[in-house]
C-alpha positions in Angstrom: 22.1 -5.4 -15.9 18.1 -6.3 -17.1 15.2 -6.0 -14.4 15.3 -8.4 -11.5 12.3 -10.1 -11.5 10.3 -11.3 -8.5 8.0 -14.6 -9.2 4.7 -14.6 -10.4 3.0 -16.4 -7.7 3.4 -14.1 -5.3 0.7 -12.1 -4.7 2.4 -8.8 -5.4 4.3 -9.1 -8.5 3.1 -7.0 -11.5 2.3 -8.6 -14.9 5.1 -7.4 -16.5 8.2 -7.8 -15.4 11.4 -8.9 -18.1 13.2 -11.6 -17.5 16.7 -11.2 -16.0 20.1 -11.4 -18.6 21.4 -13.1 -15.7 18.3 -15.9 -16.3 17.6 -15.4 -12.4 14.3 -17.0 -11.6 14.0 -15.4 -8.1 12.3 -17.9 -5.7 10.7 -17.4 -2.8 10.8 -19.8 0.2 12.5 -19.6 3.9 15.4 -21.2 5.4 17.0 -21.5 8.8 18.8 -18.5 9.4 22.4 -19.8 8.6 25.8 -18.6 9.9 28.7 -17.7 8.2 30.9 -20.9 8.9 27.5 -23.1 7.9 27.6 -21.9 4.5 30.1 -24.0 2.6 31.6 -27.7 3.4 35.2 -27.9 4.3 36.5 -28.5 1.2 35.3 -25.4 0.0 37.8 -22.3 -0.1 36.7 -19.6 2.2 34.7 -16.2 1.1 38.0 -14.2 1.2 39.8 -16.5 -1.0 37.3 -16.6 -4.2 36.7 -13.7 -6.7 33.8 -11.7 -6.4 32.4 -13.2 -9.7 32.6 -16.8 -8.6 30.5 -15.4 -5.0 27.7 -13.9 -7.1 27.4 -17.0 -9.1 27.2 -19.1 -5.8 24.3 -16.4 -4.3 22.4 -16.5 -7.3 22.0 -20.0 -7.2 21.3 -20.2 -4.1 18.3 -17.7 -4.7 17.2 -20.3 -7.7 17.2 -23.1 -5.1 14.7 -21.8 -2.7 17.8 -20.3 -0.1 17.0 -16.5 -0.2 18.5 -16.0 3.2 21.7 -17.6 2.1 22.1 -15.7 -1.2 21.1 -12.4 0.5 24.5 -13.4 2.9 26.3 -14.0 0.2 25.2 -10.8 -2.2 26.2 -9.0 0.6 29.6 -10.5 0.8 30.4 -9.4 -2.8 29.7 -5.9 -2.0 31.7 -6.4 1.7 34.9 -8.5 0.4 35.2 -6.4 -3.4 33.5 -3.0 -3.2 34.8 -1.7 -6.2 34.4 -5.2 -8.6 32.0 -4.9 -11.7 29.4 -7.0 -10.0 29.2 -5.0 -6.5 26.6 -2.5 -7.6 24.3 -5.8 -8.9 25.0 -7.5 -5.8 23.4 -4.4 -3.7 20.3 -4.6 -6.1 20.1 -8.6 -5.5 20.6 -8.6 -1.8 17.4 -6.5 -1.9 15.7 -9.0 -3.7 16.7 -11.8 -1.8 16.3 -10.2 1.5 12.6 -9.7 0.0 11.5 -13.3 -1.3 12.9 -14.5 2.3 10.4 -11.7 3.7 13.0 -10.1 5.5 11.3 -6.7 4.6 13.4 -4.6 7.0 16.8 -5.8 5.1 15.3 -5.6 1.6 14.2 -2.2 2.4 17.6 -0.9 3.7 19.5 -3.0 0.9 17.2 -1.2 -1.7 17.7 2.6 -0.2 21.3 1.8 -0.1 20.7 1.4 -3.7 19.5 4.7 -4.4 21.5 6.3 -2.3 24.4 5.0 -4.2 22.9 5.2 -7.7 20.3 7.6 -7.8 20.0 8.3 -11.9 20.6 4.4 -12.6 18.2 2.5 -14.8 17.7 0.3 -12.1 16.7 3.0 -9.7 13.0 2.5 -10.2 13.3 -1.1 -9.7 15.1 -1.0 -6.2 12.2 1.9 -5.3 9.6 -1.0 -6.4 11.0 -3.1 -4.0 10.9 -0.7 -1.2 7.4 0.1 -1.4 6.2 -4.1 -2.3 8.3 -4.6 0.6 6.0 -2.0 3.2 2.8 -3.2 0.8 3.5 -7.0 2.0 3.2 -5.9 5.5 -0.1 -4.1 5.1 -2.7 -5.5 8.1 -6.6 -5.4 8.2 -8.0 -2.2 9.2 -8.1 -3.0 12.9 -5.1 -2.6 13.3 -2.3 0.3 13.0 -2.0 1.4 9.4 1.8 2.6 10.0 2.9 0.0 7.2 -0.2 1.1 4.8 0.9 4.7 5.4 5.0 3.9 4.4 3.3 1.9 1.4 1.5 4.7 0.6 4.6 7.5 0.5 7.1 5.0 -1.3 4.5 4.1 -4.0 3.9 7.7 -4.2 7.4 8.6 -4.5 8.0 5.5 -7.3 4.8 7.4 -9.3 6.4 11.0 -9.3 9.7 9.9 -10.1 9.3 7.4 -12.6 6.1 8.0 -14.1 7.2 6.0 -17.3 8.8 3.0 -15.9 6.8 -0.6 -16.2 6.4 -0.2 -12.8 4.2 3.4 -12.8 0.8 1.3 -13.7 0.9 -1.6 -10.6 2.2 1.1 -8.2 -0.8 3.2 -9.1 -3.5 0.6 -8.3 -1.4 -0.6 -5.5 -1.5 3.3 -4.2 -5.4 3.9 -4.8 -5.6 0.4 -2.5 -3.4 1.7 0.0 -5.6 4.8 0.1 -8.7 2.9 0.5 -7.3 1.4 3.6 -6.4 4.6 5.6 -9.9 5.6 4.7 -11.2 2.6 5.9 -9.1 2.8 9.0 -10.9 6.2 9.6 -13.7 4.6 9.4 -13.5 1.8 12.1 -12.2 4.5 14.5 -15.3 6.7 13.9 -17.7 3.9 13.8 -16.1 3.2 17.3 -16.2 7.1 18.5 -20.3 7.0 17.3 -20.6 3.7 18.9 -19.5 4.7 22.2 -21.1 8.3 22.3 -17.8 10.2 21.5 -19.5 12.4 18.8 -16.7 15.0 18.0 -14.2 12.4 17.9 -16.4 10.4 15.1 -17.1 13.3 13.2 -13.6 14.7 13.0 -13.2 10.9 11.5 -16.0 11.0 9.0 -15.1 14.5 7.8 -11.4 13.6 7.1 -12.8 10.7 5.0 -15.3 13.1 3.2 -12.4 16.1 2.6 -9.3 14.0 2.1 -10.5 10.4 1.0 -13.1 11.6 -1.5 -12.6 9.1 -4.3 -12.5 5.9 -1.8 -15.3 3.5 -1.7 -16.2 5.0 2.3 -17.3 8.2 1.5 -21.4 7.4 0.8 -21.0 5.7 4.9 -18.9 8.3 6.0 -21.6 11.2 4.8 -24.8 9.0 6.8 -22.6 8.8 9.8 -22.2 12.4 10.1 -25.4 12.9 9.9 -26.0 10.1 12.9 -23.1 12.3 14.9 -25.0 15.8 14.0 -28.0 14.6 14.7 -26.9 13.0 17.9 -25.4 16.5 18.9 -28.8 18.0 17.9 -27.0 19.6 15.5 -29.9 19.3 12.7 -28.7 21.6 10.0 -25.2 19.9 9.6 -27.1 16.8 9.6 -29.7 18.1 6.7 -26.1 19.5 4.8 -24.5 16.0 4.9 -27.9 14.4 3.9 -28.3 16.8 1.3 -24.6 16.2 -0.5 -25.3 12.6 0.2 -28.5 12.6 -2.2 -26.9 14.7 -4.7 -24.0 12.5 -5.4 -25.7 9.3 -4.4 -29.4 9.5 -4.8 -29.6 5.6 -5.5 -27.2 4.9 -2.2 -28.6 2.4 0.8 -26.6 4.7 2.8 -28.7 8.2 0.9 -31.9 5.9 2.4 -31.2 5.4 5.7 -30.1 9.3 6.2 -33.5 10.3 4.5 -35.1 7.6 6.8 -33.4 9.2 9.7 -34.5 12.7 8.9 -38.0 12.2 8.0 -39.0 9.3 9.4 -39.9 7.7 6.6 -37.9 5.5 4.0 -37.6 6.5 0.4 -40.4 4.5 -1.4 -42.7 6.4 1.2 -42.8 9.6 -0.6 -41.4 13.1 -0.1 -41.4 14.2 3.8 -44.0 16.4 4.7 -41.4 18.6 6.9 -41.0 21.8 4.5 -37.6 22.5 5.2 -36.5 18.7 3.4 -38.8 18.7 0.8 -37.6 22.4 -0.7 -33.9 20.8 -0.1 -34.8 17.3 -2.1 -36.1 19.4 -4.9 -33.6 21.8 -5.0 -30.5 19.9 -4.3 -31.4 16.7 -5.3 -33.7 17.1 -8.3 -32.3 20.5 -9.5 -35.2 22.1 -9.5 -33.8 25.4 -8.2 -37.2 27.7 -7.5 
């Protein structure tokens, strides 16, 4: 079976997914949860009396027609009623796709994880892992809230990249993994700023140091270094503040955050010339300008 494509208008769809051999244009949308008895009219035969291919085709049609919840139920029924049929394996993965399209992400993850567990070496396992990662990624919230889903998304993306580095999903997964790292660093910064604002300087230093050491490729490093200058100065740790300012200036000499740190330590802005303090003038010339005398 070829890959089971997501709709391209969803924000997390990769641009390069191939078309299904099943000709499935997976559709997104929500419908009221349906019970077993309401799925079919009285004239239709009960599921137990239908063959697996017919149920699978019905599930696929429901997915095409914006009924992903009904589709997921039917795909599950294929596997339940005919676990050894030719379409049972495909139905398991399609259940994950349909649940994802219904935005029932927990069910999507469960179905995709079952597929990975049953078929760890299958050609579609990379896609199943991609569904898992996407399901977590869809649930990422702003940095002001708990980032548990962000961590789950990063872990799932890491596993996808590590296990399937040559798959068509690896490039998209790498981009999203980098975004999750930046999001996690952003959360550390938000907590660190809160601690700093409320005078909890040790706690703030721990958060900012985490950003500098563990998330040094993110967009938050410059501010983290400056905040370390602020927090250390507030504690009277002048040498530590100087060291962080020097690192900031060396790596980001044109940064506004460096200008703010420089001003804190010298009482002058960057356009006002070097400080008269011998320690900072020497550090600036040696570390920033590279004039090791």
